[in-house]
mmCIF file of the N, C-alpha and C atoms, coordinates in Angstrom:
data_MODEL
# 
_entry.id   MODEL 
# 
loop_
_atom_site.group_PDB 
_atom_site.id 
_atom_site.type_symbol 
_atom_site.label_atom_id 
_atom_site.label_alt_id 
_atom_site.label_comp_id 
_atom_site.label_asym_id 
_atom_site.label_entity_id 
_atom_site.label_seq_id 
_atom_site.pdbx_PDB_ins_code 
_atom_site.Cartn_x 
_atom_site.Cartn_y 
_atom_site.Cartn_z 
_atom_site.occupancy 
_atom_site.B_iso_or_equiv 
_atom_site.pdbx_formal_charge 
_atom_site.auth_seq_id 
_atom_site.auth_comp_id 
_atom_site.auth_asym_id 
_atom_site.auth_atom_id 
_atom_site.pdbx_PDB_model_num 
ATOM 1   N N  . MET A 1 1  ? 0.685   -1.352 0.010  1.00 0.00 ? 1  MET A N  1 
ATOM 2   C CA . MET A 1 1  ? 0.005   0.161  0.076  1.00 0.00 ? 1  MET A CA 1 
ATOM 3   C C  . MET A 1 1  ? 0.984   0.958  0.092  1.00 0.00 ? 1  MET A C  1 
ATOM 4   N N  . ALA A 1 2  ? 0.877   1.935  -0.984 1.00 0.00 ? 2  ALA A N  1 
ATOM 5   C CA . ALA A 1 2  ? 1.792   3.011  -1.208 1.00 0.00 ? 2  ALA A CA 1 
ATOM 6   C C  . ALA A 1 2  ? 0.992   4.292  -0.903 1.00 0.00 ? 2  ALA A C  1 
ATOM 7   N N  . ASP A 1 3  ? 1.573   5.337  -0.278 1.00 0.00 ? 3  ASP A N  1 
ATOM 8   C CA . ASP A 1 3  ? 0.757   6.570  -0.352 1.00 0.00 ? 3  ASP A CA 1 
ATOM 9   C C  . ASP A 1 3  ? 1.485   7.767  -1.258 1.00 0.00 ? 3  ASP A C  1 
ATOM 10  N N  . GLY A 1 4  ? 2.008   7.224  -2.482 1.00 0.00 ? 4  GLY A N  1 
ATOM 11  C CA . GLY A 1 4  ? 2.438   8.340  -3.268 1.00 0.00 ? 4  GLY A CA 1 
ATOM 12  C C  . GLY A 1 4  ? 3.902   8.999  -2.680 1.00 0.00 ? 4  GLY A C  1 
ATOM 13  N N  . MET A 1 5  ? 3.608   10.302 -2.565 1.00 0.00 ? 5  MET A N  1 
ATOM 14  C CA . MET A 1 5  ? 4.789   11.314 -1.974 1.00 0.00 ? 5  MET A CA 1 
ATOM 15  C C  . MET A 1 5  ? 5.033   11.059 -0.488 1.00 0.00 ? 5  MET A C  1 
ATOM 16  N N  . GLY A 1 6  ? 4.278   10.356 0.516  1.00 0.00 ? 6  GLY A N  1 
ATOM 17  C CA . GLY A 1 6  ? 4.256   10.293 1.550  1.00 0.00 ? 6  GLY A CA 1 
ATOM 18  C C  . GLY A 1 6  ? 3.638   11.324 2.243  1.00 0.00 ? 6  GLY A C  1 
ATOM 19  N N  . LYS A 1 7  ? 3.291   12.539 1.698  1.00 0.00 ? 7  LYS A N  1 
ATOM 20  C CA . LYS A 1 7  ? 2.532   13.637 2.297  1.00 0.00 ? 7  LYS A CA 1 
ATOM 21  C C  . LYS A 1 7  ? 1.394   13.526 3.403  1.00 0.00 ? 7  LYS A C  1 
ATOM 22  N N  . PRO A 1 8  ? 0.433   12.595 2.885  1.00 0.00 ? 8  PRO A N  1 
ATOM 23  C CA . PRO A 1 8  ? -0.589  12.460 3.819  1.00 0.00 ? 8  PRO A CA 1 
ATOM 24  C C  . PRO A 1 8  ? -0.265  11.736 5.183  1.00 0.00 ? 8  PRO A C  1 
ATOM 25  N N  . LEU A 1 9  ? 0.627   11.189 5.078  1.00 0.00 ? 9  LEU A N  1 
ATOM 26  C CA . LEU A 1 9  ? 1.139   10.313 6.687  1.00 0.00 ? 9  LEU A CA 1 
ATOM 27  C C  . LEU A 1 9  ? 1.906   11.497 7.238  1.00 0.00 ? 9  LEU A C  1 
ATOM 28  N N  . ASP A 1 10 ? 2.616   12.265 6.596  1.00 0.00 ? 10 ASP A N  1 
ATOM 29  C CA . ASP A 1 10 ? 3.588   13.412 7.228  1.00 0.00 ? 10 ASP A CA 1 
ATOM 30  C C  . ASP A 1 10 ? 2.386   14.354 7.890  1.00 0.00 ? 10 ASP A C  1 
ATOM 31  N N  . THR A 1 11 ? 1.384   14.662 7.266  1.00 0.00 ? 11 THR A N  1 
ATOM 32  C CA . THR A 1 11 ? 0.507   15.549 7.733  1.00 0.00 ? 11 THR A CA 1 
ATOM 33  C C  . THR A 1 11 ? -0.309  14.910 8.705  1.00 0.00 ? 11 THR A C  1 
ATOM 34  N N  . LEU A 1 12 ? -0.806  13.654 8.834  1.00 0.00 ? 12 LEU A N  1 
ATOM 35  C CA . LEU A 1 12 ? -1.199  12.886 9.681  1.00 0.00 ? 12 LEU A CA 1 
ATOM 36  C C  . LEU A 1 12 ? -0.252  12.896 11.324 1.00 0.00 ? 12 LEU A C  1 
ATOM 37  N N  . ALA A 1 13 ? 0.865   12.582 10.743 1.00 0.00 ? 13 ALA A N  1 
ATOM 38  C CA . ALA A 1 13 ? 1.921   12.661 11.819 1.00 0.00 ? 13 ALA A CA 1 
ATOM 39  C C  . ALA A 1 13 ? 1.950   13.830 12.643 1.00 0.00 ? 13 ALA A C  1 
ATOM 40  N N  . VAL A 1 14 ? 1.840   15.122 11.938 1.00 0.00 ? 14 VAL A N  1 
ATOM 41  C CA . VAL A 1 14 ? 1.924   16.451 12.905 1.00 0.00 ? 14 VAL A CA 1 
ATOM 42  C C  . VAL A 1 14 ? 0.725   16.411 13.439 1.00 0.00 ? 14 VAL A C  1 
ATOM 43  N N  . GLN A 1 15 ? -0.354  16.077 12.980 1.00 0.00 ? 15 GLN A N  1 
ATOM 44  C CA . GLN A 1 15 ? -1.612  16.160 13.856 1.00 0.00 ? 15 GLN A CA 1 
ATOM 45  C C  . GLN A 1 15 ? -1.606  15.235 15.083 1.00 0.00 ? 15 GLN A C  1 
ATOM 46  N N  . LEU A 1 16 ? -1.163  14.129 14.874 1.00 0.00 ? 16 LEU A N  1 
ATOM 47  C CA . LEU A 1 16 ? -0.817  13.173 16.121 1.00 0.00 ? 16 LEU A CA 1 
ATOM 48  C C  . LEU A 1 16 ? 0.221   13.842 17.009 1.00 0.00 ? 16 LEU A C  1 
ATOM 49  N N  . LEU A 1 17 ? 1.190   14.477 16.787 1.00 0.00 ? 17 LEU A N  1 
ATOM 50  C CA . LEU A 1 17 ? 2.279   15.010 17.609 1.00 0.00 ? 17 LEU A CA 1 
ATOM 51  C C  . LEU A 1 17 ? 1.429   16.074 18.588 1.00 0.00 ? 17 LEU A C  1 
ATOM 52  N N  . GLN A 1 18 ? 0.792   16.817 17.767 1.00 0.00 ? 18 GLN A N  1 
ATOM 53  C CA . GLN A 1 18 ? 0.040   17.845 18.425 1.00 0.00 ? 18 GLN A CA 1 
ATOM 54  C C  . GLN A 1 18 ? -1.016  17.472 19.543 1.00 0.00 ? 18 GLN A C  1 
ATOM 55  N N  . ARG A 1 19 ? -1.146  16.202 19.372 1.00 0.00 ? 19 ARG A N  1 
ATOM 56  C CA . ARG A 1 19 ? -2.166  15.494 20.413 1.00 0.00 ? 19 ARG A CA 1 
ATOM 57  C C  . ARG A 1 19 ? -1.376  14.411 21.578 1.00 0.00 ? 19 ARG A C  1 
ATOM 58  N N  . GLY A 1 20 ? -0.108  14.849 21.595 1.00 0.00 ? 20 GLY A N  1 
ATOM 59  C CA . GLY A 1 20 ? 0.771   14.320 22.337 1.00 0.00 ? 20 GLY A CA 1 
ATOM 60  C C  . GLY A 1 20 ? 1.237   12.581 22.167 1.00 0.00 ? 20 GLY A C  1 
ATOM 61  N N  . CYS A 1 21 ? 1.133   12.461 20.772 1.00 0.00 ? 21 CYS A N  1 
ATOM 62  C CA . CYS A 1 21 ? 1.466   10.828 20.373 1.00 0.00 ? 21 CYS A CA 1 
ATOM 63  C C  . CYS A 1 21 ? 3.120   10.744 20.023 1.00 0.00 ? 21 CYS A C  1 
ATOM 64  N N  . ARG A 1 22 ? 3.352   9.746  20.245 1.00 0.00 ? 22 ARG A N  1 
ATOM 65  C CA . ARG A 1 22 ? 4.733   9.501  19.623 1.00 0.00 ? 22 ARG A CA 1 
ATOM 66  C C  . ARG A 1 22 ? 4.645   8.959  18.135 1.00 0.00 ? 22 ARG A C  1 
ATOM 67  N N  . VAL A 1 23 ? 5.413   9.345  17.312 1.00 0.00 ? 23 VAL A N  1 
ATOM 68  C CA . VAL A 1 23 ? 5.088   8.831  15.789 1.00 0.00 ? 23 VAL A CA 1 
ATOM 69  C C  . VAL A 1 23 ? 6.545   9.025  14.947 1.00 0.00 ? 23 VAL A C  1 
ATOM 70  N N  . GLU A 1 24 ? 6.242   7.923  14.236 1.00 0.00 ? 24 GLU A N  1 
ATOM 71  C CA . GLU A 1 24 ? 7.435   7.789  13.387 1.00 0.00 ? 24 GLU A CA 1 
ATOM 72  C C  . GLU A 1 24 ? 6.933   7.366  11.992 1.00 0.00 ? 24 GLU A C  1 
ATOM 73  N N  . VAL A 1 25 ? 7.056   8.158  11.030 1.00 0.00 ? 25 VAL A N  1 
ATOM 74  C CA . VAL A 1 25 ? 6.825   7.721  9.519  1.00 0.00 ? 25 VAL A CA 1 
ATOM 75  C C  . VAL A 1 25 ? 8.177   6.951  8.829  1.00 0.00 ? 25 VAL A C  1 
ATOM 76  N N  . TYR A 1 26 ? 7.912   5.833  8.498  1.00 0.00 ? 26 TYR A N  1 
ATOM 77  C CA . TYR A 1 26 ? 8.818   4.964  7.620  1.00 0.00 ? 26 TYR A CA 1 
ATOM 78  C C  . TYR A 1 26 ? 8.212   4.481  6.503  1.00 0.00 ? 26 TYR A C  1 
ATOM 79  N N  . GLY A 1 27 ? 8.512   5.104  5.223  1.00 0.00 ? 27 GLY A N  1 
ATOM 80  C CA . GLY A 1 27 ? 8.216   4.363  3.965  1.00 0.00 ? 27 GLY A CA 1 
ATOM 81  C C  . GLY A 1 27 ? 6.835   4.780  3.942  1.00 0.00 ? 27 GLY A C  1 
ATOM 82  N N  . GLY A 1 28 ? 5.940   3.769  3.730  1.00 0.00 ? 28 GLY A N  1 
ATOM 83  C CA . GLY A 1 28 ? 4.338   4.034  3.466  1.00 0.00 ? 28 GLY A CA 1 
ATOM 84  C C  . GLY A 1 28 ? 3.720   3.645  4.714  1.00 0.00 ? 28 GLY A C  1 
ATOM 85  N N  . THR A 1 29 ? 4.453   3.783  5.923  1.00 0.00 ? 29 THR A N  1 
ATOM 86  C CA . THR A 1 29 ? 3.603   3.491  7.121  1.00 0.00 ? 29 THR A CA 1 
ATOM 87  C C  . THR A 1 29 ? 3.954   4.777  8.302  1.00 0.00 ? 29 THR A C  1 
ATOM 88  N N  . LEU A 1 30 ? 2.950   4.789  9.123  1.00 0.00 ? 30 LEU A N  1 
ATOM 89  C CA . LEU A 1 30 ? 3.191   5.511  10.109 1.00 0.00 ? 30 LEU A CA 1 
ATOM 90  C C  . LEU A 1 30 ? 3.066   4.976  11.567 1.00 0.00 ? 30 LEU A C  1 
ATOM 91  N N  . THR A 1 31 ? 4.165   4.777  12.427 1.00 0.00 ? 31 THR A N  1 
ATOM 92  C CA . THR A 1 31 ? 3.894   4.280  13.819 1.00 0.00 ? 31 THR A CA 1 
ATOM 93  C C  . THR A 1 31 ? 3.421   4.898  14.981 1.00 0.00 ? 31 THR A C  1 
ATOM 94  N N  . VAL A 1 32 ? 2.477   4.945  15.696 1.00 0.00 ? 32 VAL A N  1 
ATOM 95  C CA . VAL A 1 32 ? 1.870   5.595  16.523 1.00 0.00 ? 32 VAL A CA 1 
ATOM 96  C C  . VAL A 1 32 ? 1.625   5.150  17.774 1.00 0.00 ? 32 VAL A C  1 
ATOM 97  N N  . SER A 1 33 ? 1.964   5.676  19.016 1.00 0.00 ? 33 SER A N  1 
ATOM 98  C CA . SER A 1 33 ? 1.617   5.288  20.371 1.00 0.00 ? 33 SER A CA 1 
ATOM 99  C C  . SER A 1 33 ? 1.558   6.447  21.337 1.00 0.00 ? 33 SER A C  1 
ATOM 100 N N  . LEU A 1 34 ? 0.859   6.150  22.295 1.00 0.00 ? 34 LEU A N  1 
ATOM 101 C CA . LEU A 1 34 ? 0.531   7.242  23.593 1.00 0.00 ? 34 LEU A CA 1 
ATOM 102 C C  . LEU A 1 34 ? 1.655   6.745  24.450 1.00 0.00 ? 34 LEU A C  1 
ATOM 103 N N  . GLY A 1 35 ? 2.585   5.836  24.278 1.00 0.00 ? 35 GLY A N  1 
ATOM 104 C CA . GLY A 1 35 ? 3.350   5.591  25.624 1.00 0.00 ? 35 GLY A CA 1 
ATOM 105 C C  . GLY A 1 35 ? 3.798   4.078  25.136 1.00 0.00 ? 35 GLY A C  1 
ATOM 106 N N  . VAL A 1 36 ? 4.302   3.198  26.121 1.00 0.00 ? 36 VAL A N  1 
ATOM 107 C CA . VAL A 1 36 ? 5.080   2.020  25.980 1.00 0.00 ? 36 VAL A CA 1 
ATOM 108 C C  . VAL A 1 36 ? 4.174   0.858  25.236 1.00 0.00 ? 36 VAL A C  1 
ATOM 109 N N  . ARG A 1 37 ? 2.892   0.931  25.776 1.00 0.00 ? 37 ARG A N  1 
ATOM 110 C CA . ARG A 1 37 ? 1.657   0.159  25.352 1.00 0.00 ? 37 ARG A CA 1 
ATOM 111 C C  . ARG A 1 37 ? 0.915   0.571  24.159 1.00 0.00 ? 37 ARG A C  1 
ATOM 112 N N  . GLY A 1 38 ? 0.309   -0.302 23.286 1.00 0.00 ? 38 GLY A N  1 
ATOM 113 C CA . GLY A 1 38 ? -0.447  0.193  22.580 1.00 0.00 ? 38 GLY A CA 1 
ATOM 114 C C  . GLY A 1 38 ? 0.139   0.988  21.138 1.00 0.00 ? 38 GLY A C  1 
ATOM 115 N N  . GLU A 1 39 ? 1.221   0.525  20.614 1.00 0.00 ? 39 GLU A N  1 
ATOM 116 C CA . GLU A 1 39 ? 1.832   1.067  19.564 1.00 0.00 ? 39 GLU A CA 1 
ATOM 117 C C  . GLU A 1 39 ? 1.145   0.393  18.353 1.00 0.00 ? 39 GLU A C  1 
ATOM 118 N N  . ARG A 1 40 ? 0.560   1.076  17.347 1.00 0.00 ? 40 ARG A N  1 
ATOM 119 C CA . ARG A 1 40 ? -0.037  0.945  16.148 1.00 0.00 ? 40 ARG A CA 1 
ATOM 120 C C  . ARG A 1 40 ? 0.403   1.036  14.838 1.00 0.00 ? 40 ARG A C  1 
ATOM 121 N N  . VAL A 1 41 ? 0.086   0.674  13.922 1.00 0.00 ? 41 VAL A N  1 
ATOM 122 C CA . VAL A 1 41 ? 0.660   0.930  12.580 1.00 0.00 ? 41 VAL A CA 1 
ATOM 123 C C  . VAL A 1 41 ? -0.416  1.458  11.702 1.00 0.00 ? 41 VAL A C  1 
ATOM 124 N N  . ILE A 1 42 ? -0.384  2.672  10.984 1.00 0.00 ? 42 ILE A N  1 
ATOM 125 C CA . ILE A 1 42 ? -1.423  3.168  10.131 1.00 0.00 ? 42 ILE A CA 1 
ATOM 126 C C  . ILE A 1 42 ? -0.658  3.409  8.625  1.00 0.00 ? 42 ILE A C  1 
ATOM 127 N N  . ALA A 1 43 ? -1.252  2.896  7.827  1.00 0.00 ? 43 ALA A N  1 
ATOM 128 C CA . ALA A 1 43 ? -0.896  2.782  6.392  1.00 0.00 ? 43 ALA A CA 1 
ATOM 129 C C  . ALA A 1 43 ? -2.040  3.908  5.577  1.00 0.00 ? 43 ALA A C  1 
ATOM 130 N N  . CYS A 1 44 ? -1.459  4.270  4.549  1.00 0.00 ? 44 CYS A N  1 
ATOM 131 C CA . CYS A 1 44 ? -2.414  5.203  3.440  1.00 0.00 ? 44 CYS A CA 1 
ATOM 132 C C  . CYS A 1 44 ? -2.421  4.653  1.994  1.00 0.00 ? 44 CYS A C  1 
ATOM 133 N N  . ASP A 1 45 ? -3.416  4.674  1.500  1.00 0.00 ? 45 ASP A N  1 
ATOM 134 C CA . ASP A 1 45 ? -3.411  4.278  -0.006 1.00 0.00 ? 45 ASP A CA 1 
ATOM 135 C C  . ASP A 1 45 ? -3.525  5.504  -0.726 1.00 0.00 ? 45 ASP A C  1 
ATOM 136 N N  . GLY A 1 46 ? -3.471  6.789  -0.181 1.00 0.00 ? 46 GLY A N  1 
ATOM 137 C CA . GLY A 1 46 ? -3.748  7.820  -0.937 1.00 0.00 ? 46 GLY A CA 1 
ATOM 138 C C  . GLY A 1 46 ? -5.238  8.184  -0.888 1.00 0.00 ? 46 GLY A C  1 
ATOM 139 N N  . VAL A 1 47 ? -5.904  7.818  -0.442 1.00 0.00 ? 47 VAL A N  1 
ATOM 140 C CA . VAL A 1 47 ? -7.472  7.843  -0.050 1.00 0.00 ? 47 VAL A CA 1 
ATOM 141 C C  . VAL A 1 47 ? -7.960  7.775  1.215  1.00 0.00 ? 47 VAL A C  1 
ATOM 142 N N  . ARG A 1 48 ? -7.582  6.875  1.931  1.00 0.00 ? 48 ARG A N  1 
ATOM 143 C CA . ARG A 1 48 ? -7.947  6.507  3.260  1.00 0.00 ? 48 ARG A CA 1 
ATOM 144 C C  . ARG A 1 48 ? -6.470  6.065  4.178  1.00 0.00 ? 48 ARG A C  1 
ATOM 145 N N  . PHE A 1 49 ? -6.669  6.154  5.323  1.00 0.00 ? 49 PHE A N  1 
ATOM 146 C CA . PHE A 1 49 ? -5.872  5.902  6.488  1.00 0.00 ? 49 PHE A CA 1 
ATOM 147 C C  . PHE A 1 49 ? -6.285  4.635  6.977  1.00 0.00 ? 49 PHE A C  1 
ATOM 148 N N  . ARG A 1 50 ? -5.563  3.586  7.141  1.00 0.00 ? 50 ARG A N  1 
ATOM 149 C CA . ARG A 1 50 ? -5.977  2.351  7.771  1.00 0.00 ? 50 ARG A CA 1 
ATOM 150 C C  . ARG A 1 50 ? -5.382  1.775  8.716  1.00 0.00 ? 50 ARG A C  1 
ATOM 151 N N  . TRP A 1 51 ? -5.731  1.085  9.643  1.00 0.00 ? 51 TRP A N  1 
ATOM 152 C CA . TRP A 1 51 ? -4.823  0.454  10.827 1.00 0.00 ? 51 TRP A CA 1 
ATOM 153 C C  . TRP A 1 51 ? -4.127  -0.605 10.090 1.00 0.00 ? 51 TRP A C  1 
ATOM 154 N N  . GLY A 1 52 ? -2.977  -0.828 10.207 1.00 0.00 ? 52 GLY A N  1 
ATOM 155 C CA . GLY A 1 52 ? -2.186  -1.918 9.737  1.00 0.00 ? 52 GLY A CA 1 
ATOM 156 C C  . GLY A 1 52 ? -1.762  -2.075 8.262  1.00 0.00 ? 52 GLY A C  1 
ATOM 157 N N  . GLY A 1 53 ? -2.826  -1.961 7.456  1.00 0.00 ? 53 GLY A N  1 
ATOM 158 C CA . GLY A 1 53 ? -2.637  -2.010 6.054  1.00 0.00 ? 53 GLY A CA 1 
ATOM 159 C C  . GLY A 1 53 ? -3.815  -1.984 5.106  1.00 0.00 ? 53 GLY A C  1 
ATOM 160 N N  . GLU A 1 54 ? -3.968  -2.509 4.038  1.00 0.00 ? 54 GLU A N  1 
ATOM 161 C CA . GLU A 1 54 ? -5.092  -2.190 3.131  1.00 0.00 ? 54 GLU A CA 1 
ATOM 162 C C  . GLU A 1 54 ? -6.251  -2.986 3.507  1.00 0.00 ? 54 GLU A C  1 
ATOM 163 N N  . ARG A 1 55 ? -6.309  -3.788 4.277  1.00 0.00 ? 55 ARG A N  1 
ATOM 164 C CA . ARG A 1 55 ? -7.453  -4.742 4.930  1.00 0.00 ? 55 ARG A CA 1 
ATOM 165 C C  . ARG A 1 55 ? -7.754  -4.101 6.202  1.00 0.00 ? 55 ARG A C  1 
ATOM 166 N N  . GLY A 1 56 ? -7.022  -3.282 7.004  1.00 0.00 ? 56 GLY A N  1 
ATOM 167 C CA . GLY A 1 56 ? -7.458  -2.835 8.274  1.00 0.00 ? 56 GLY A CA 1 
ATOM 168 C C  . GLY A 1 56 ? -8.667  -1.841 8.330  1.00 0.00 ? 56 GLY A C  1 
ATOM 169 N N  . HIS A 1 57 ? -9.104  -1.622 9.397  1.00 0.00 ? 57 HIS A N  1 
ATOM 170 C CA . HIS A 1 57 ? -10.110 -0.715 9.808  1.00 0.00 ? 57 HIS A CA 1 
ATOM 171 C C  . HIS A 1 57 ? -9.832  0.770  9.168  1.00 0.00 ? 57 HIS A C  1 
ATOM 172 N N  . VAL A 1 58 ? -10.792 1.391  8.862  1.00 0.00 ? 58 VAL A N  1 
ATOM 173 C CA . VAL A 1 58 ? -10.592 2.965  8.220  1.00 0.00 ? 58 VAL A CA 1 
ATOM 174 C C  . VAL A 1 58 ? -10.274 3.825  9.399  1.00 0.00 ? 58 VAL A C  1 
ATOM 175 N N  . VAL A 1 59 ? -9.185  4.706  9.451  1.00 0.00 ? 59 VAL A N  1 
ATOM 176 C CA . VAL A 1 59 ? -9.009  5.536  10.550 1.00 0.00 ? 59 VAL A CA 1 
ATOM 177 C C  . VAL A 1 59 ? -9.507  6.795  10.213 1.00 0.00 ? 59 VAL A C  1 
ATOM 178 N N  . GLY A 1 60 ? -9.447  7.107  8.917  1.00 0.00 ? 60 GLY A N  1 
ATOM 179 C CA . GLY A 1 60 ? -10.049 8.483  8.229  1.00 0.00 ? 60 GLY A CA 1 
ATOM 180 C C  . GLY A 1 60 ? -9.536  8.480  6.851  1.00 0.00 ? 60 GLY A C  1 
ATOM 181 N N  . LEU A 1 61 ? -10.077 9.680  6.235  1.00 0.00 ? 61 LEU A N  1 
ATOM 182 C CA . LEU A 1 61 ? -9.643  9.958  4.836  1.00 0.00 ? 61 LEU A CA 1 
ATOM 183 C C  . LEU A 1 61 ? -8.450  10.913 4.594  1.00 0.00 ? 61 LEU A C  1 
ATOM 184 N N  . VAL A 1 62 ? -8.095  10.812 3.703  1.00 0.00 ? 62 VAL A N  1 
ATOM 185 C CA . VAL A 1 62 ? -6.944  11.817 3.436  1.00 0.00 ? 62 VAL A CA 1 
ATOM 186 C C  . VAL A 1 62 ? -7.596  13.255 3.074  1.00 0.00 ? 62 VAL A C  1 
ATOM 187 N N  . GLY A 1 63 ? -7.120  14.154 3.721  1.00 0.00 ? 63 GLY A N  1 
ATOM 188 C CA . GLY A 1 63 ? -7.728  15.641 3.576  1.00 0.00 ? 63 GLY A CA 1 
ATOM 189 C C  . GLY A 1 63 ? -8.403  15.841 4.674  1.00 0.00 ? 63 GLY A C  1 
ATOM 190 N N  . ALA A 1 64 ? -8.721  14.953 5.500  1.00 0.00 ? 64 ALA A N  1 
ATOM 191 C CA . ALA A 1 64 ? -9.324  15.095 6.957  1.00 0.00 ? 64 ALA A CA 1 
ATOM 192 C C  . ALA A 1 64 ? -8.530  14.452 8.103  1.00 0.00 ? 64 ALA A C  1 
ATOM 193 N N  . GLU A 1 65 ? -7.185  14.985 7.912  1.00 0.00 ? 65 GLU A N  1 
ATOM 194 C CA . GLU A 1 65 ? -6.230  14.326 9.002  1.00 0.00 ? 65 GLU A CA 1 
ATOM 195 C C  . GLU A 1 65 ? -6.541  14.911 10.462 1.00 0.00 ? 65 GLU A C  1 
ATOM 196 N N  . SER A 1 66 ? -7.184  15.953 10.644 1.00 0.00 ? 66 SER A N  1 
ATOM 197 C CA . SER A 1 66 ? -7.563  16.149 12.003 1.00 0.00 ? 66 SER A CA 1 
ATOM 198 C C  . SER A 1 66 ? -8.568  15.203 12.561 1.00 0.00 ? 66 SER A C  1 
ATOM 199 N N  . ALA A 1 67 ? -9.569  14.830 11.625 1.00 0.00 ? 67 ALA A N  1 
ATOM 200 C CA . ALA A 1 67 ? -10.371 13.790 12.325 1.00 0.00 ? 67 ALA A CA 1 
ATOM 201 C C  . ALA A 1 67 ? -10.000 12.528 12.457 1.00 0.00 ? 67 ALA A C  1 
ATOM 202 N N  . ALA A 1 68 ? -8.978  12.125 11.379 1.00 0.00 ? 68 ALA A N  1 
ATOM 203 C CA . ALA A 1 68 ? -8.296  10.869 11.551 1.00 0.00 ? 68 ALA A CA 1 
ATOM 204 C C  . ALA A 1 68 ? -7.529  10.958 12.694 1.00 0.00 ? 68 ALA A C  1 
ATOM 205 N N  . ALA A 1 69 ? -6.907  12.040 13.380 1.00 0.00 ? 69 ALA A N  1 
ATOM 206 C CA . ALA A 1 69 ? -5.752  11.976 14.422 1.00 0.00 ? 69 ALA A CA 1 
ATOM 207 C C  . ALA A 1 69 ? -6.942  11.788 15.725 1.00 0.00 ? 69 ALA A C  1 
ATOM 208 N N  . ASP A 1 70 ? -7.869  12.584 15.704 1.00 0.00 ? 70 ASP A N  1 
ATOM 209 C CA . ASP A 1 70 ? -8.744  12.406 16.912 1.00 0.00 ? 70 ASP A CA 1 
ATOM 210 C C  . ASP A 1 70 ? -9.383  10.816 17.166 1.00 0.00 ? 70 ASP A C  1 
ATOM 211 N N  . ARG A 1 71 ? -9.541  10.310 15.865 1.00 0.00 ? 71 ARG A N  1 
ATOM 212 C CA . ARG A 1 71 ? -9.994  8.848  15.798 1.00 0.00 ? 71 ARG A CA 1 
ATOM 213 C C  . ARG A 1 71 ? -8.894  7.951  16.506 1.00 0.00 ? 71 ARG A C  1 
ATOM 214 N N  . ALA A 1 72 ? -7.719  8.243  15.846 1.00 0.00 ? 72 ALA A N  1 
ATOM 215 C CA . ALA A 1 72 ? -6.689  7.593  16.209 1.00 0.00 ? 72 ALA A CA 1 
ATOM 216 C C  . ALA A 1 72 ? -6.164  7.458  17.779 1.00 0.00 ? 72 ALA A C  1 
ATOM 217 N N  . VAL A 1 73 ? -6.183  8.726  18.335 1.00 0.00 ? 73 VAL A N  1 
ATOM 218 C CA . VAL A 1 73 ? -5.756  9.026  19.645 1.00 0.00 ? 73 VAL A CA 1 
ATOM 219 C C  . VAL A 1 73 ? -7.209  8.241  20.503 1.00 0.00 ? 73 VAL A C  1 
ATOM 220 N N  . LEU A 1 74 ? -8.348  8.175  20.214 1.00 0.00 ? 74 LEU A N  1 
ATOM 221 C CA . LEU A 1 74 ? -9.298  7.635  20.926 1.00 0.00 ? 74 LEU A CA 1 
ATOM 222 C C  . LEU A 1 74 ? -9.190  6.202  21.013 1.00 0.00 ? 74 LEU A C  1 
ATOM 223 N N  . VAL A 1 75 ? -8.810  5.407  19.817 1.00 0.00 ? 75 VAL A N  1 
ATOM 224 C CA . VAL A 1 75 ? -8.589  4.067  19.800 1.00 0.00 ? 75 VAL A CA 1 
ATOM 225 C C  . VAL A 1 75 ? -7.228  3.717  20.762 1.00 0.00 ? 75 VAL A C  1 
ATOM 226 N N  . LEU A 1 76 ? -6.341  4.534  20.711 1.00 0.00 ? 76 LEU A N  1 
ATOM 227 C CA . LEU A 1 76 ? -5.077  4.300  21.454 1.00 0.00 ? 76 LEU A CA 1 
ATOM 228 C C  . LEU A 1 76 ? -5.289  4.477  22.911 1.00 0.00 ? 76 LEU A C  1 
ATOM 229 N N  . ARG A 1 77 ? -5.932  5.529  23.247 1.00 0.00 ? 77 ARG A N  1 
ATOM 230 C CA . ARG A 1 77 ? -6.483  5.782  24.807 1.00 0.00 ? 77 ARG A CA 1 
ATOM 231 C C  . ARG A 1 77 ? -7.256  4.490  25.193 1.00 0.00 ? 77 ARG A C  1 
ATOM 232 N N  . GLN A 1 78 ? -8.211  3.822  24.209 1.00 0.00 ? 78 GLN A N  1 
ATOM 233 C CA . GLN A 1 78 ? -8.819  2.651  24.564 1.00 0.00 ? 78 GLN A CA 1 
ATOM 234 C C  . GLN A 1 78 ? -8.037  1.464  24.872 1.00 0.00 ? 78 GLN A C  1 
ATOM 235 N N  . THR A 1 79 ? -7.161  1.429  23.927 1.00 0.00 ? 79 THR A N  1 
ATOM 236 C CA . THR A 1 79 ? -6.376  0.454  23.905 1.00 0.00 ? 79 THR A CA 1 
ATOM 237 C C  . THR A 1 79 ? -5.380  0.369  25.156 1.00 0.00 ? 79 THR A C  1 
ATOM 238 N N  . ARG A 1 80 ? -4.847  1.382  25.510 1.00 0.00 ? 80 ARG A N  1 
ATOM 239 C CA . ARG A 1 80 ? -4.165  1.765  26.844 1.00 0.00 ? 80 ARG A CA 1 
ATOM 240 C C  . ARG A 1 80 ? -4.756  1.303  28.059 1.00 0.00 ? 80 ARG A C  1 
ATOM 241 N N  . ARG A 1 81 ? -6.182  1.614  27.931 1.00 0.00 ? 81 ARG A N  1 
ATOM 242 C CA . ARG A 1 81 ? -6.846  1.278  29.302 1.00 0.00 ? 81 ARG A CA 1 
ATOM 243 C C  . ARG A 1 81 ? -7.234  0.111  29.424 1.00 0.00 ? 81 ARG A C  1 
ATOM 244 N N  . TRP A 1 82 ? -7.299  -0.564 28.373 1.00 0.00 ? 82 TRP A N  1 
ATOM 245 C CA . TRP A 1 82 ? -7.633  -2.007 28.639 1.00 0.00 ? 82 TRP A CA 1 
ATOM 246 C C  . TRP A 1 82 ? -6.519  -2.978 28.548 1.00 0.00 ? 82 TRP A C  1 
ATOM 247 N N  . SER A 1 83 ? -5.284  -2.380 28.221 1.00 0.00 ? 83 SER A N  1 
ATOM 248 C CA . SER A 1 83 ? -4.240  -3.613 28.123 1.00 0.00 ? 83 SER A CA 1 
ATOM 249 C C  . SER A 1 83 ? -3.355  -3.709 29.386 1.00 0.00 ? 83 SER A C  1 
# 
């Protein structure tokens, strides 16, 4: 799953950093966490951000990175709470 030039993942990474997440963009994926537990991978196909890869649940749409970041943080908080 390639995201073309990588820009959507970079934009999402900035949004997640502003929300206190740890992020790392590597190739066509973004690794995000709120701490030691609950690290997740987000991929982008140029249209949608998805957890893990092309078959993962949709996190949000390219162009709506702020909403995707809000959803990602919500999921990470729930994961951290239940782990």
